[in-house]
C-alpha positions as CSV (number, residue, x, y, z in Angstrom):
1,M,-11.8,9.1,11.5
2,T,-12.1,12.5,9.6
3,T,-8.9,13.7,10.7
4,T,-7.2,17.6,11.3
5,R,-4.1,16.5,9.9
6,S,-3.3,18.4,6.6
7,T,-3.0,16.3,3.2
8,E,1.0,16.8,3.4
9,E,1.0,15.7,7.0
10,I,-0.7,12.6,5.7
11,A,1.5,12.1,2.8
12,Q,4.8,12.8,4.8
13,Q,3.4,10.1,7.3
14,V,2.8,7.4,4.5
15,N,6.3,8.1,2.7
16,Q,7.7,7.7,6.5
17,W,6.3,4.4,6.4
18,L,7.2,3.6,3.2
19,N,11.0,4.4,3.9
20,D,11.4,3.2,7.6
21,V,8.9,0.2,6.8
22,V,8.4,-1.0,3.5
23,I,11.8,0.0,2.6
24,G,13.6,-0.3,6.1
25,L,12.6,-3.6,6.7
26,N,13.3,-4.1,2.8
27,L,9.2,-5.6,3.4
28,C,9.1,-5.3,-0.7
29,P,12.5,-5.5,-2.6
30,F,11.3,-3.5,-5.4
31,A,10.1,-0.1,-3.6
32,A,14.1,1.7,-3.0
33,K,14.6,2.2,-6.8
34,P,11.7,3.7,-7.6
35,Q,11.5,6.0,-4.6
36,R,15.4,6.6,-4.7
37,N,14.1,7.6,-8.5
38,K,11.1,9.7,-7.3
39,Q,8.6,7.6,-8.9
40,I,6.3,6.5,-6.6
41,K,3.0,9.1,-6.1
42,I,1.7,9.2,-2.6
43,F,-2.4,10.6,-3.4
44,V,-3.9,11.6,-0.5
45,S,-8.1,10.8,-0.9
46,E,-10.0,13.5,0.5
47,A,-13.1,11.4,0.0
48,T,-16.1,10.7,2.6
49,Q,-18.2,8.4,0.2
50,E,-17.6,5.4,-1.8
51,E,-18.1,6.8,-5.1
52,S,-15.7,10.1,-4.8
53,L,-13.2,7.4,-3.7
54,L,-13.6,5.2,-6.8
55,E,-13.8,8.1,-9.0
56,D,-10.2,9.1,-7.1
57,I,-8.8,5.7,-7.6
58,L,-10.3,5.8,-11.1
59,C,-8.0,9.5,-12.2
60,Q,-5.2,7.9,-10.5
61,F,-5.1,4.1,-12.4
62,L,-5.8,6.9,-15.5
63,E,-2.5,8.9,-14.8
64,L,-0.6,5.7,-14.4
65,E,-2.1,4.6,-17.7
66,S,-1.2,8.0,-19.7
67,S,2.6,8.4,-18.0
68,T,5.5,6.0,-18.8
69,P,7.1,4.2,-15.8
70,E,10.4,6.5,-15.8
71,E,7.8,9.5,-15.2
72,L,5.4,7.8,-12.4
73,E,6.2,4.1,-11.5
74,T,3.5,3.3,-9.2
75,T,0.6,5.2,-6.8
76,L,-0.4,4.8,-3.4
77,V,-3.7,5.7,-2.5
78,V,-4.6,6.9,0.9
79,V,-7.5,7.4,2.4
80,P,-7.7,8.5,5.8
81,N,-11.3,10.0,6.4
82,M,-13.3,6.5,5.4
83,L,-12.7,2.6,5.1
84,E,-11.0,3.0,8.9
85,D,-12.9,-0.3,9.5
86,F,-10.9,-3.5,7.8
87,F,-14.2,-5.4,7.3
88,D,-15.5,-2.1,5.0
89,Y,-12.0,-1.7,3.6
90,N,-12.1,-5.3,2.6
91,L,-15.4,-4.9,0.6
92,F,-14.1,-1.9,-1.1
93,I,-11.5,-3.6,-2.5
94,D,-13.6,-6.0,-4.5
95,W,-14.9,-2.5,-6.2
96,V,-11.3,-1.3,-7.1
97,E,-11.0,-4.9,-8.3
98,A,-14.0,-4.3,-10.6
99,L,-13.2,-1.1,-11.7
100,I,-9.7,-2.7,-13.2
101,K,-12.1,-5.9,-14.8
102,Q,-14.2,-2.8,-16.3
103,Q,-11.6,-0.9,-17.5
104,D,-9.9,-3.8,-19.3
105,W,-6.8,-3.1,-17.3
106,E,-6.4,-7.1,-16.3
107,G,-2.7,-7.8,-16.9
108,T,-1.7,-3.9,-16.9
109,F,-2.7,-3.4,-13.3
110,Q,-2.5,-5.2,-10.4
111,L,-3.7,-3.9,-6.6
112,A,-1.8,-4.0,-3.2
113,T,-3.7,-3.4,-0.1
114,F,-2.5,-2.1,3.3
115,H,-4.5,-0.7,6.6
116,P,-3.9,-0.2,10.1
117,D,-5.7,-3.0,11.4
118,Y,-4.8,-5.6,8.4
119,C,-5.2,-9.1,8.8
120,F,-4.5,-12.0,6.3
121,G,-7.6,-14.8,6.6
122,G,-6.7,-17.2,9.1
123,T,-4.9,-15.0,10.9
124,D,-5.7,-13.8,14.5
125,P,-5.7,-9.7,14.2
126,E,-2.6,-9.9,16.7
127,D,-0.7,-12.0,14.8
128,D,2.7,-10.9,13.9
129,E,2.5,-11.5,9.9
130,N,0.0,-8.8,9.7
131,L,2.3,-6.2,10.6
132,T,4.0,-6.4,7.0
133,N,0.8,-5.1,5.6
134,R,-0.2,-2.6,8.2
135,S,0.0,1.1,7.6
136,P,-1.1,4.3,9.3
137,Y,-3.9,4.3,7.0
138,P,-6.1,2.6,4.7
139,V,-3.7,2.2,1.3
140,F,-4.7,0.9,-2.3
141,H,-1.7,0.4,-4.0
142,L,-2.1,0.6,-7.6
143,I,0.6,-1.6,-9.4
144,R,2.0,-1.9,-13.1
145,E,2.0,-5.6,-13.5
146,E,4.6,-5.2,-16.5
147,S,7.2,-3.2,-14.2
148,M,6.2,-6.2,-11.5
149,E,7.0,-8.9,-13.7
150,K,10.3,-7.2,-14.9
151,V,11.6,-7.0,-11.6
152,L,10.9,-10.3,-10.7
153,K,12.6,-11.9,-13.8
154,H,15.9,-10.5,-11.8
155,Y,14.9,-11.1,-8.1
156,P,15.9,-14.7,-6.8
157,N,12.8,-16.9,-5.4
158,P,10.6,-14.6,-5.2
159,E,8.0,-16.9,-3.5
160,A,10.1,-16.6,-0.7
161,I,9.3,-12.8,-0.3
162,P,6.8,-13.4,2.0
163,D,8.1,-15.9,4.7
164,T,10.9,-13.6,4.7
165,N,8.6,-10.7,5.5
166,I,7.0,-12.5,8.1
167,A,10.1,-13.4,9.6
168,R,11.4,-10.2,9.9
169,V,8.8,-8.7,11.7
170,E,8.2,-11.4,14.3
171,S,12.1,-10.8,15.0
172,L,11.4,-6.9,16.0
173,T,11.5,-5.8,19.4
174,A,8.8,-4.0,21.5
175,E,11.0,-1.2,20.7
176,E,11.5,-1.2,17.1
177,R,7.8,-2.3,17.1
178,R,6.7,1.2,18.6
179,K,9.2,3.3,16.6
180,L,8.2,1.8,13.0
181,F,4.3,1.1,14.1
182,P,3.8,4.4,16.3
183,Y,0.3,4.5,15.1
184,L,-0.3,0.7,16.5
185,F,2.0,0.5,19.5
186,S,2.2,3.8,21.8
């Protein structure tokens, strides 16, 4: 999948997805404010091997750890040159989770995951609900747990978010799908 697009073009494509899909469809009700305040970093990893990708992710966690939430709320690590197979991506998630544990960041950071071929357990690849986590490239979203807890305190019924998101993507017309997910529907 080695890409001919520049890291700037890739970051712009992910930013477009963030604005149009994640925020535009309100799939993550917490994303609009940090995006508006320019507190979301999109880091495009040029890694082509697992070790260098894990190193990039570690560096991004360390930057989050050394920043205040006001400076940097959250980071999206975009992986355009590897992990295009969803099975391989899923295996790599274990490495990132192990890194969080090894660095004693449990309770400090958590991981959200997105992939062009995202498929929730118990669903078929073509099921609509998978669209909620389908991104233009493999993405690891590094989240501050403290910030998430703060936002959830003020959010009514956060348990309903997944069902609300599924209903939202199921209601998209074919034209809306092509516009929002050009990398999936032509």
